[in-house]
C-alpha positions as CSV (number, residue, x, y, z in Angstrom):
1,X,-0.5,0.0,0.0
2,X,0.9,3.7,-0.9
3,X,1.5,6.1,1.9
4,X,0.2,8.3,0.7
5,X,-3.4,9.5,1.4
6,X,-6.2,9.0,-0.8
7,X,-6.7,12.7,-3.0
8,X,-10.0,13.7,-3.5
9,X,-11.1,14.1,-6.6
10,X,-11.6,16.8,-8.1
11,X,-15.0,18.4,-9.7
12,X,-14.9,18.8,-13.1
13,X,-17.2,22.3,-12.7
14,X,-14.8,23.3,-10.3
15,X,-12.2,22.8,-13.1
16,X,-13.7,24.8,-15.1
17,X,-14.5,27.6,-12.6
18,X,-11.0,27.8,-12.1
19,X,-10.2,27.6,-15.9
20,X,-11.7,30.7,-16.5
21,X,-10.8,32.2,-12.9
22,X,-7.0,32.3,-14.7
23,X,-8.1,33.6,-17.8
24,X,-9.6,36.1,-16.5
25,X,-7.0,36.9,-14.5
26,X,-4.4,37.3,-17.6
27,X,-7.5,39.4,-19.5
28,X,-7.6,42.0,-16.4
29,X,-3.9,41.7,-16.3
30,X,-4.0,40.9,-13.3
31,X,-1.6,37.9,-14.2
32,X,1.4,38.8,-16.3
33,X,2.1,35.3,-18.9
34,X,5.0,33.9,-15.9
35,X,2.1,33.9,-13.7
36,X,-0.2,32.3,-15.9
37,X,1.2,30.2,-16.5
38,X,3.0,28.4,-13.5
39,X,-0.2,28.8,-11.7
40,X,-1.7,26.6,-15.1
41,X,1.3,24.6,-15.4
42,X,0.7,24.2,-10.9
43,X,-3.0,23.1,-11.8
44,X,-2.6,20.4,-14.5
45,X,0.2,18.5,-11.7
46,X,-2.7,19.4,-9.4
47,X,-4.3,17.9,-11.8
48,X,-3.1,14.9,-12.8
49,X,-2.5,13.8,-8.7
50,X,-5.5,13.9,-7.6
51,X,-7.6,12.8,-10.6
52,X,-11.1,14.7,-12.6
53,X,-13.9,13.1,-11.1
54,X,-16.1,12.6,-15.1
55,X,-15.1,10.4,-17.6
56,X,-13.5,11.4,-20.5
57,X,-16.4,11.8,-22.9
58,X,-17.4,14.1,-19.8
59,X,-14.0,16.2,-19.6
60,X,-13.7,16.1,-23.3
61,X,-17.4,17.7,-23.9
62,X,-16.6,20.5,-21.2
63,X,-13.1,21.3,-22.4
64,X,-13.8,21.7,-26.2
65,X,-16.0,25.3,-25.9
66,X,-12.5,26.6,-23.2
67,X,-10.4,26.3,-27.0
68,X,-12.9,29.1,-29.2
69,X,-14.1,31.2,-26.8
70,X,-11.2,32.4,-26.3
71,X,-11.1,31.8,-21.9
72,X,-7.9,28.5,-23.3
73,X,-5.5,29.0,-26.0
74,X,-5.5,26.4,-28.5
75,X,-2.4,26.1,-27.8
76,X,-3.0,25.5,-23.5
77,X,-5.9,24.1,-24.2
78,X,-3.6,20.8,-26.3
79,X,-1.5,20.4,-24.1
80,X,-4.0,20.8,-20.7
81,X,-6.2,17.8,-22.6
82,X,-2.9,16.2,-23.5
83,X,-1.1,16.2,-19.8
84,X,-4.0,14.1,-18.5
85,X,-4.0,11.7,-20.6
86,X,-7.6,13.1,-22.4
87,X,-5.9,12.8,-26.8
């Protein structure tokens, strides 16, 4: 058995909320490019550790509009889905 405690999975609404939050912060100038990158990378790492409490299809369906509405740039959307093993 692992010595690490089991982490609670992240809900899909929580993931979307956080993605919108950091995107808004970037758009408002609250985060510069490097700060956004650090938060985005940390989020991906946490999601890989904790997992997302949704099916692959549900996650992809929920993330797809974020690439078209400007919340995530296409390269960020690709990176997120690739690092999470969704593509």
